[in-house]
Structures are given as C-alpha cells and as structure tokens.
C-alpha positions as CSV (number, residue, x, y, z in Angstrom):
1,M,83.0,179.0,142.6
2,N,81.2,182.1,144.0
3,N,79.0,181.2,146.9
4,K,76.1,183.4,145.5
5,I,75.8,181.3,142.4
6,K,73.5,178.4,142.6
7,P,74.9,175.1,141.1
8,L,73.3,173.8,138.0
9,E,70.9,170.9,138.3
10,P,69.9,168.1,135.9
11,P,69.0,168.1,133.1
12,D,71.1,171.2,132.6
13,T,74.2,169.5,134.0
14,H,73.7,166.7,131.4
15,H,73.5,169.2,128.5
16,L,76.5,171.0,129.8
17,S,78.5,167.8,130.0
18,A,77.4,166.8,126.6
19,A,78.5,170.2,125.2
20,Q,81.9,169.7,126.8
21,G,82.1,166.3,125.2
22,W,81.3,167.6,121.8
23,L,83.9,170.3,122.2
24,G,86.4,167.6,123.1
25,F,85.7,166.1,119.7
26,G,86.1,169.4,118.0
27,N,82.4,169.7,117.2
28,H,81.4,173.2,118.3
29,V,78.1,173.0,116.4
30,D,76.7,170.1,118.4
31,A,78.2,171.6,121.5
32,N,76.2,174.8,120.9
33,D,73.1,172.8,120.2
34,E,73.5,171.1,123.6
35,L,73.9,174.5,125.3
36,D,70.7,175.7,123.6
37,Q,68.8,173.0,125.4
38,I,69.8,174.3,128.8
39,T,66.8,176.1,130.5
40,P,66.8,179.8,129.7
41,G,67.3,180.8,133.3
42,S,70.5,178.8,133.6
43,R,72.1,180.0,130.3
44,T,73.8,182.9,132.1
45,H,75.4,180.6,134.7
46,P,79.2,181.0,134.7
47,D,79.7,177.3,134.0
48,V,77.5,177.6,130.9
49,L,79.0,180.8,129.8
50,S,82.5,179.4,130.1
51,V,81.6,176.5,127.8
52,R,79.8,178.9,125.5
53,Y,83.0,180.9,125.3
54,D,84.8,177.7,124.3
55,V,82.2,177.1,121.6
56,Y,82.6,180.6,120.2
57,A,86.4,180.4,120.4
58,Q,86.4,177.0,118.5
59,A,84.2,178.6,115.9
60,K,86.5,181.7,115.8
61,K,83.5,183.9,116.6
62,W,85.7,186.3,118.5
63,D,83.3,189.2,118.9
64,G,80.9,186.9,120.8
65,A,83.7,185.2,122.6
66,S,85.0,188.5,123.8
67,E,81.6,189.6,125.0
68,I,81.1,186.4,126.9
69,A,84.5,186.5,128.5
70,E,83.9,190.1,129.6
71,T,80.6,189.1,131.2
72,L,82.5,186.3,133.0
73,V,85.1,188.7,134.3
74,K,82.4,191.1,135.6
75,S,80.6,188.3,137.4
76,M,83.7,186.5,138.7
77,P,86.7,188.9,138.6
78,E,88.7,186.6,140.9
79,Q,89.1,184.0,138.1
80,S,92.3,184.8,136.2
81,S,91.4,182.5,133.4
82,F,88.5,184.6,132.4
83,W,90.7,187.7,132.1
84,I,93.1,185.7,129.9
85,C,90.2,184.5,127.7
86,W,88.8,188.1,127.5
87,A,92.2,189.4,126.3
88,Y,92.7,186.5,123.9
89,A,89.3,187.0,122.2
90,T,89.6,190.8,122.3
91,R,92.9,190.6,120.4
92,R,91.1,188.7,117.6
93,K,87.6,190.4,117.5
94,S,86.7,192.7,114.6
95,S,87.1,195.9,116.6
96,G,89.9,194.6,118.8
97,G,93.6,194.2,118.6
98,I,96.8,193.7,120.6
99,P,96.6,197.2,122.3
100,E,93.1,196.5,123.5
101,A,94.0,193.0,124.7
102,K,97.1,194.4,126.5
103,K,94.9,196.9,128.4
104,I,92.8,194.0,129.8
105,L,95.9,192.1,131.0
106,I,97.6,195.3,132.4
107,E,94.4,195.7,134.5
108,A,94.5,192.1,135.6
109,E,98.2,191.8,136.3
110,P,98.2,193.3,139.8
111,K,95.2,191.3,140.8
112,F,97.0,188.0,140.2
113,P,100.6,188.4,141.4
114,S,101.4,184.7,141.0
115,Q,99.7,184.1,137.6
116,Y,102.5,183.5,135.1
117,L,100.2,183.2,132.0
118,I,99.1,186.8,132.3
119,R,102.8,187.9,132.2
120,Y,103.5,185.4,129.4
121,N,100.7,186.9,127.3
122,L,101.8,190.4,128.1
123,A,105.3,189.4,126.8
124,C,103.6,188.2,123.6
125,Y,101.7,191.4,123.2
126,E,104.8,193.6,123.8
127,C,106.8,191.6,121.3
128,Q,104.1,191.9,118.6
129,L,104.1,195.7,119.3
130,G,107.8,195.8,118.8
131,N,108.6,196.5,122.4
132,Y,111.2,193.8,122.7
133,K,112.8,195.0,126.0
134,E,109.5,195.1,127.8
135,S,108.6,191.8,126.3
136,M,111.7,190.2,127.7
137,V,111.0,191.7,131.2
138,W,107.4,190.2,131.1
139,L,108.7,186.9,129.8
140,E,111.5,186.6,132.5
141,T,108.9,187.4,135.2
142,A,106.6,184.7,133.7
143,I,109.4,182.1,133.7
144,D,110.2,182.9,137.3
145,L,106.6,182.6,138.4
146,A,106.1,179.4,136.5
147,G,108.8,177.9,138.7
148,K,109.3,174.2,138.0
149,K,107.0,174.4,135.0
150,D,109.6,175.4,132.4
151,I,107.8,177.6,129.9
152,R,110.9,178.4,127.8
153,M,110.1,175.7,125.3
154,M,106.6,177.1,124.9
155,A,108.1,180.5,124.3
156,L,110.5,179.1,121.7
157,E,107.6,177.7,119.8
158,D,105.3,180.7,120.1
159,P,105.2,182.7,116.8
160,D,104.3,185.8,118.8
161,L,107.7,185.7,120.4
162,E,109.7,184.7,117.3
163,P,111.7,188.0,117.2
164,L,113.1,187.1,120.6
165,W,113.8,183.4,120.0
166,N,117.6,183.9,120.0
167,Q,117.5,185.8,123.3
168,I,115.1,183.3,124.9
169,S,117.3,180.3,123.9
170,E,120.3,182.0,125.8
171,F,118.7,181.9,129.2
C-alpha cells in the first residue's frame, strides 16, 4: 500500500470486513449498505473503493465500476489489478467497449512487464476485434509470463477466445 495513505481504523475496518463478507455470499446490496456506514472521510480510501468496485461489478453497474477503477488507477498506478478492473468495467459500461478497454491495457502493458493477465486480456480484446494473429501473439506472451501456472485451459474455456480454440489446443 502507498505510504501516504493512512490505514483505516475501527469501526470502518469492521464495516469493510462485513462488506467483503457479504460480497463473498453474493449479496452486493448488504455489502453496499456496510460501505455506506463507513465514515465519509474514509470512503475514498483505496481499500474501500476497491470493495465498492466489487459491489458495482457484482451488481453489473459498469459505469460506476469503471469510474471507481479509474480513480484507483490514478491514486495507485502501481497496482496492475486496478488497471485490469478499469479495462474490464470500461468494456462493459454504456459508453465503453472493447476498443476503449484495449487502450487502457495498452497503456498499462509496459508498466507491468511480468503481468500475464494484462497480456491475456489484450489477447481476448484482439480476438473479439477479429485480430487473430495479434491475439495469438498476446496469448503466447501471456502463457510464457504465467510460467508454471498453465493458463491454456483457461483460454480454451474463455468465450472471448473461441475463434482461436483450435490453435490454442495445438500448443
């Protein structure tokens, strides 16, 4: 965590934990209610925003989720997961789409040279855009970066990559 950001304190930590618990049960409504009980000055804390993103994502409120993820990227650009969340939500938001999500990950890609999930998602976006050759290049890079974690089975089950399943199964 960024050294400039003060850690949350009770009772806010209790509400945050309860919100995470509700999300674990698939209950984004009660999770959101718990987050609303956090003191107003702490609601912009990255830990709170991260859980709020999860609430919005579970509720499929992609416009809000994208906005929250963008805020997280701006406050903590060194966290690759926030970039991935921003792209994921941007792809699904009302004024978004795959080209917009791709732009986010293209910007993030050089910042995280060992992060395979960024390349994996770029492979998905390229495939959905019909750029199969580029998709395979990104996917092969992602597989190499994942190392011992074999992500080929994940790729063979991902509907975004379905046009490439025959090629993927060959390597």
